[in-house]
C-alpha positions as a printed Julia matrix, in Angstrom:
115×3 Matrix{Float64}:
   0.0    0.0     0.0
   2.88   2.39    0.69
   4.2    1.75   -2.84
   0.96   3.08   -4.34
   0.71   6.36   -2.43
  -0.82   8.52   -5.16
  -0.99  11.66   -2.99
   2.8   11.82   -2.8
   2.97  11.85   -6.62
   0.41  14.56   -7.37
   2.94  16.94   -8.93
   4.62  14.2   -11.0
   4.47  14.44  -14.78
   4.24  11.35  -17.01
   7.53   9.55  -17.69
   8.2    7.39  -20.75
  11.16   5.63  -19.16
  10.02   2.02  -18.46
  12.52   1.61  -15.61
  11.55   4.84  -13.84
  10.71   4.48  -10.14
   9.3    7.54   -8.41
  10.78   8.02   -4.95
   9.46  10.46   -2.41
  11.81  12.42   -0.23
  11.03  11.93    3.43
  12.03  14.51    5.98
  13.91  12.99    8.87
  12.31  13.58   12.23
  14.64  15.15   14.77
  16.0   12.87   17.45
  14.12  13.2    20.73
  16.16  14.99   23.36
  16.36  13.66   26.89
  13.82  15.2    29.31
  16.6   17.1    31.12
  17.69  18.7    27.82
  14.17  19.82   26.82
  13.25  23.43   27.52
   9.45  23.57   27.59
   7.22  26.63   28.02
   3.65  26.41   29.33
   1.23  29.09   28.07
  -2.43  29.98   28.49
  -4.18  30.83   25.24
  -7.64  32.05   24.18
  -7.0   33.15   20.61
  -9.21  31.62   17.91
 -10.91  29.33   20.43
 -14.2   31.12   21.0
 -13.09  32.58   24.34
 -12.27  29.16   25.83
  -8.97  28.8    27.65
  -6.41  26.16   26.71
  -3.01  25.31   28.12
  -0.23  25.13   25.51
   3.08  23.33   25.96
   5.66  24.54   23.44
   9.32  23.86   22.78
   9.32  20.05   22.52
  12.13  18.76   20.31
  11.75  15.21   19.05
   9.72  12.65   17.21
   5.99  13.03   16.78
   5.33   9.69   18.52
   7.13  10.92   21.66
   5.13  14.16   21.56
   1.91  12.14   21.33
   2.98   9.99   24.3
   3.76  13.04   26.45
   0.42  14.6    25.48
  -1.41  11.39   26.4
   0.25  11.37   29.83
  -0.66  15.02   30.49
  -4.26  14.61   29.32
  -4.72  11.49   31.46
  -3.24  13.06   34.6
  -5.27  16.27   34.18
  -8.43  14.35   33.25
  -9.2   16.5    30.22
  -9.02  16.37   26.44
  -6.51  17.91   24.14
  -4.28  17.35   21.14
  -0.65  17.2    20.07
   0.25  18.65   16.71
   2.85  20.83   15.03
   5.29  20.49   17.93
   2.94  21.71   20.65
   0.55  20.11   23.11
  -2.91  21.59   23.66
  -4.67  20.78   26.95
  -8.28  21.95   27.33
  -8.79  24.34   30.24
  -6.53  26.27   32.61
  -4.19  23.56   33.92
  -0.94  25.5    33.8
   0.12  24.82   37.41
  -0.73  21.11   37.19
   1.07  20.69   33.84
   4.22  22.4    35.13
   4.16  20.16   38.2
   3.7   16.99   36.11
   6.44  17.91   33.66
   8.86  18.76   36.45
   8.15  15.43   38.16
   8.79  13.65   34.87
  12.24  15.24   34.61
  11.53  17.99   32.06
  12.77  21.54   32.45
   9.78  23.81   32.08
   8.45  27.2    33.1
   5.3   29.2    32.89
   5.33  31.71   30.1
   3.03  34.5    29.01
   0.74  36.43   31.3
């Protein structure tokens, strides 16, 4: 199924070469830093959310799977929903103090940021 990924070839023009094999270039994910080497910032945000408050964790450097795992741990411990995408974790509600405490206990360097 991965060999027939037509979305990756959308910009490809027809080739008459019978031996031509189209190869997609994959961006390498950065190696996940150790928790002590991470420098995370915890923000409160209301922009473009209909006035609802969310807690944002920014500054994570590493693979997307590790970001998803950290987000799952924070959402479970806070008992709320959220998401992890584009290098940041979104936790629904104002849980800034709890998130900083959980991250510190897990070995991450983090601080509150913003107002």
